[in-house]
N, C-alpha and C positions, 0 to 999 in steps of 0.2 A: 657464551656471551653473557656478560654481567649486566643485566638490565638495571641494576641499582645505580650504575654509573651513567647509564644512557638516559634515564628519566629521573626527574626529581619533582617534589612538591615545591611550587614557587608561588609567591604572592603576585597576582596579576589582575588586571582589570577584566571584567567579564566581557563577552562579545556584545556588540551593539544589537539591540532589538528594534523592531519597527512596528509600532502599534497603529491600529486604525488605518491601515492601508486599504486602498480600493481593490475590490476583487474584479479582475477583468472578465468580460463576457466573450465566450467563444464566437468567432465570426461565422456568418452564414456560409461563407466559402469553405471553411473547415468542415462544417457539418455536412455540406453537400459532397465534399471530397471524400469524407468517410464512407458515404454510400457507394461512391464510384469504386473505391478500393475494395470494399466488401463484395460488391458485385463481381469485380475482376477475380477475386479469390473463389467465389462461387463457380465461375466458369472454369477455372483451373481444376476444380474438384468435380465438375460435371453435375452440379446441383441446379435444379430448376427453381427451387424455393428454399429459403431458410425460415424456420419457425423458431423465434427467439423468445425464450421464457424469461419472466421477471417476477420477483416479489420484492418486498422491502429489503430483505437481506441479500438478495441475489439479483440486483437490477443493473449491474454495470454494463453488460453487453447490450441490453435494451436501451439504457440511457445514452450509450455511445451514439446511437442513431436518433433516438427520440428527444433527448434533452431532458427527460423527466423519468422518475420511477413511479410505479403504481401504488406507492405507499402501503396501505394495509390490505391490498388485494393482490391476486395474481393478474398477469396480463401476458399477451403474446403480441409480438411484432412479426408480421409475415412480410418477407422481402422476396420479390421475384428476380429472376436473372435479367429482367428488363427494368429493374430499379423501381418497380411499383411497390408501394407500401400499404399494408393494412394493419390497423390496430384493433385487436380483439380485447375488449376492456369491460370490467365490471361496473356496477352501478355508480360508485362514488369517484371513479377516475375517468369516466367517459367524457366529463366536461373538460379534461385536460387535453384531449386530442386536438382541438383547434389551436392550441398553443404549441404543439409539437414543433421542434426545430426542422424536421423534415415532414412535410405534409403527407397525410395518408387517409385512407378510407376508414371511418370509424364503424366498428361492428360490435354491437352490444352483447355481452356474455354474462347474464346474471349469475351463472354458475360460479363465476370468479368473485362474487360478492360475499360479504360477511354472513355468518349463520342467521337464518330466519329473515333476511331481507327479502323484499318482493322479487319474485321470479317472473314478472310480467314480460311478455314477448320472448320468452325463453325458446331457444332453438338448440338442437343437438350441436355439440361443439364441432363435430365433423362437417355439419352443414355450414357453419360459419367459416371453417377452414376452406371449404369448397368455394364460398363466396369470396374468399381472399385469393383464389386462383389455383388451389391444389386440385389436381386431377389424378385419376388412377394411372398407375404406371410411371409416374414421375419419380426421379430420385430427389429426395428431400433431406435437408440437413436440419437436425434439431440442435439448438444451442442452449445449453444450460449455463453453468458457471465453472464446472470442475473439469480439469484434464485428468484422464485416466492413464496409468502406465500399463505396461504389458505389450503384447504383440499387436500388430496393426488391426487384426480382426477383433480382438478384445476391445481396443480403444474405440472402434467404430460402432460397436454393438452394445456398449454400456451407456446408460442415460441417467441423468440426475434431475429429471423433471418428474412431477407427479404422474402416477400411472394413468389417471383418467385423461390426462392431456396426451400422453404418448399413445394410448389406445385410440384416441380420436384421430391423431395424425395417421396412424397405420390404416384406420378405416378409410380415411379420405384418399389415400394413395394406393390402397389395395394390398396392404400387407407389409410385414416387417422387412422383407427383402428390399423395399424401396426407401428405407429410413436409415440414416446414419447419424452418428454423433459428429457435429461440425463445430463444436466449441473452439477447436484449435484455430479456426479462421480468425477468431478474435484474439485469443490469448496464448497460442502456442509460442514458446520462447524461440522457436526456429523461424516461424513465418507469420505469426499472428499480427493483424493490422494494428492492434493496440500497443504493441511493444514500442513503437517509434512515435515520438511526439513532435509536432510542429512548434514554431515559436510561440503562437498564441496559446497552445495547449500547455507549454512549459510555464508561461506567465500565469495561466489559470491555476496550475497546480502549485506554483510558488506561493500563492496566497495561503493555501492550506499548510504548507510546510513552514512558512514564516509564523503563522498563527500557533501551530503546535509547539514550535521551539520557543517562541516568546512566552507562551503560557507555562511551559515546564520550567523555564528559568525563573519566572515569577514565583512559581511554587517552591522551587529550591531556595529562593531568597526568603521565603516565609516560614520555612521549617523551624519550629521551636518546640522545646519540651512542653508537654501539656496540651498542645493543639490537637484537635481531632482530625481524623482522616477526611471528614466532610469539609472542614475548614480549608484544608489543602486542596481537596478535589474541586472545591468551588472555583479555585483560581485556574484550573485546567480548562474549564468551559468558557467560551467567549464568542462574541459576535452572533450568538444564536445559531451557530453553524452545527450541522449534524456530525456526529462522530462516525468514523468508519471502523472503529474497534471499541470495545467496552473500555471506558476510562478506568485507569488504575491509580488509586492513591491508597496504598496498603502499607501499614507498619506492623512490625513484629511478624508473627506467623500468619500467612495468608490462608484464605478459604475457610476460616472458622465458621461453623454452622452453615457450610456450603455457600457462603456469601461471596459474591464477585465484585461488590460495589463499595465505594467509600462508606465507612460506618462511623459510629460515635467513639470508636476506640481512640484512646489518647496516645500520643507519641511519647515514648520513654527513652531514657538514655541507653544506648547500646542496641536499640532496635535496628533491624534491617528495614529498609524502606524501598518501595518501588513506585515509580511515577510513570504513567504512560498516557498520552493523548494523541489521537490521530484524526486528521481531517482529509478531505480529498487532496491527494497529492503529497501528503507527508505525515509521518508519525515521528514523534520524539519520545524517547524513553530513557530513564535513568534509574539505576539501582545502586545503593551504597549503604553505609552505616550512619546512624545518628550519634556521632561522636565528634569531638573537636580535633582529636589526633589519635594515633595508634595506641597510646597508653590507656585510653578509655575503652578500647575494644574488649569484649569478653575474652577471658584467658584462652579459651579453646581456639579462638580465631585471631589471636594477637598478631600473627604474621600475615594477615589477610592481604595487606598492601603488596607485599613482596611475592606471596604465593599465588595470588589470583589477579588483583586489580592491575598491577603493573604489566604482567605478561599479556593480559587481555588488551590493555591499552596499546602495547607494542603491536599486537596483531591488527588492531584497528588502524594504527598509523601505517603499518606495512600495506594493508588493504588499500588505504587511500592513496599512498604513493605509488602503488602498482597499477591503479585504475587508469585505463587509457582506451581509446578507440582501437579495436582490432585484437586485444587480448581475449583469449577464449575463456569461457566459463570454467573449463577444466583447469586451465592455468591458474585462475584466481583461487579455485578450490585448493590446488596443490600448494599455493603460496601460504594460505591460512593454515593448512595442515602442517606445513614445515615449521611455522613459528609458534603455533598453538596446537600441539598434537591432540587429535580427538581422543585418543586412548587415555590421555591424562586429564584433559579438561572437559571431556564429556559433552561437548556441544553436539547437537543432533539434528539441527535444521540446516538448510542451505546457508552458507556464509555470505549472504547477500541475495537480494531478490528485486524484481521489478515492482514498481508501484504505479498507481493511476488513481481512479476514483476509489478503488479498493486499496486497503493497506498492503495486501499481498496479491499481486496480479498473477505472477508465475516466476520461475527462476531459471535462467540459463546457467547458473553456477552449481555444478554438481560433479562428481568424479568422472573424469575423462570426457566431459562435455566439449564438443568441438564448435559450439555456437560462439561466434565472435560478438563481443560487446560493441554496440553500434551507436553512432551519433543519434541523439534523440531519445535514448533510453534514460529513464529515471530509476535510480536504485536506492534501496534502503540498506544501510549498514546494519546487518542483523546477525551478529555473532554472539551467541549466548553461552558463556562458559559455566560449568557447574562442577565444583569440587565438594565432595561430601562433607557436611558439617559447616561449610562456609556460606555466608550470604553472597549474593551475586554482585556482579559489576556490569553496568550496561551503559552504552553510549550510542543508541540508535538514532540516526538522523537520515535526511534525504539529500542525495547528490544526483548529478546527472552527467551526461556526456554530450558535448556539442562541438562539432568541427567548426572550422573558421567561417563557413557559410552560415551555419546556424547561429554562431556567435554574432555575426554581423546583423543578422535579422533581428535577434533579440535586442541588440544595442540600438538599432534604428527604430524598431516598432514599439519597444517597451523600455525606454531609457531609464525609468525609475527602477524597474525590475533589474536591469543590467547593473545599475549603480549599486544596488543592494548586493548583488552577486560579487561585484568587485570588492566591496567593503568586507564581505565575509572571507574572501580568499586572501585579502591583505592581512586580516587578523590571523588566519590560519598560518600564513607564512611568517609574519613578523612577531607574533606573540607566542604561539605554541610551537613554532619551528617545524611545521609540517609543510612539505613542498610537494604539491600535486601537479599533475600534467596541465598544460594550458587548455586541454580539452575538457577538464573537469569543471563543472559548474556547481555551485553550492546553493541549494534551495532553503536549507535550514540555517538558522543563525548560530546554532550551538555545535556545529560539526567540529570535532576534535577537542571539545571542551569538557573535561571530566573532573568534577570535585569528588574525591573519594570519601571525605569526611564532612558530613552535611551540616555540622554546627560550626564549621569554619567556612565562612562565606568568601574568604579572600584567597585561598590557595587552591590550585589545580595542578594536575600532572602536566609536565612540560618535557619535551625532548631536549636534552642538554645539547647545546651547539657543539 
């Protein structure tokens, strides 16, 4: 297959972006239904209680029910199989409990507070867990944030919460034999409740995906020789929203002096550049060269467009056009492997994964996976090729799957969101000639839009009709 004849650089208008849109609020009904679904899963797994851990970096499963994270402290949400909720909270987050989206009993745990803060009214953590309903002999699930691979026994007995918390849970229920890892109830790609999104959840997450893609396109438009990484990084942040990954605005060689963040380094001709920003529901990332055309590429990578960027773009196009309800993760993996062989292009992560509040929730896409992709799933296009000596090429964005019922709900309940999705799909079909299934919805503005040469703001890769 000659990709040079199937794809070409063409002058075209960029995709439409949507600035300053309203961020929907999740409905009370959705938050209550989440509790119902988690309790149903608890009963299927024979669990009397869940003990759900959170800190600032690992708060997604806690926030799924509470509506907030504990910011700079740890916290526990204890859920019974009768849907009773208790919040075990440190000094500075105790005040948030009255605002929780699902009401619960507040239990003060100074041990979760910052170093040297007052420890008044301190009680042993196992006592607080008993107040939340844990009793000896119960089977209790501990929920962290990580899924472990391996056999079933290993998965159930490995934990990613602090040891002092796990020890207290074991004391409260009478030993390790009563405690299992239950994180899968939330994020297993096979059965986790957070895999599937309702209409208002998709609308909620579309806000973040729109914001990320809008900001990256603004940053791409602003790349000029002599600008600093900080000047470009400033454009990636917006609306005061928290990032769910570390922002990247990196030119030249990354990680000098172990630095992860935008610096005062100036953009130079021929630099590699990486841009990434993510918010709840969506991440957008681009990697390319700071040149106007391939004649300005360094001699060692003068064939970068044909050797890496175009084959990668073809893989993304193939991924998008293969995406549909019912295809298995294993089939999607095999499709990517067929068009972008791992042995040559050295991608090493799952070629696509689920997103939510987290940038990476979990992934049903791996070798021989029998997990079907389902209506309500949100996915990030995350295929990262690597050829030795060459800079990368990247076009990560967020899409989803919606059957006709979910589409009708989106159109009826969130007409502005649906209108934006239709505009994005029309651009994809009519401008860059990518034809996706009717079941595919686009949350990012920049899906399918790849500028390989960043000093040329007018040309992008297009599939030739």
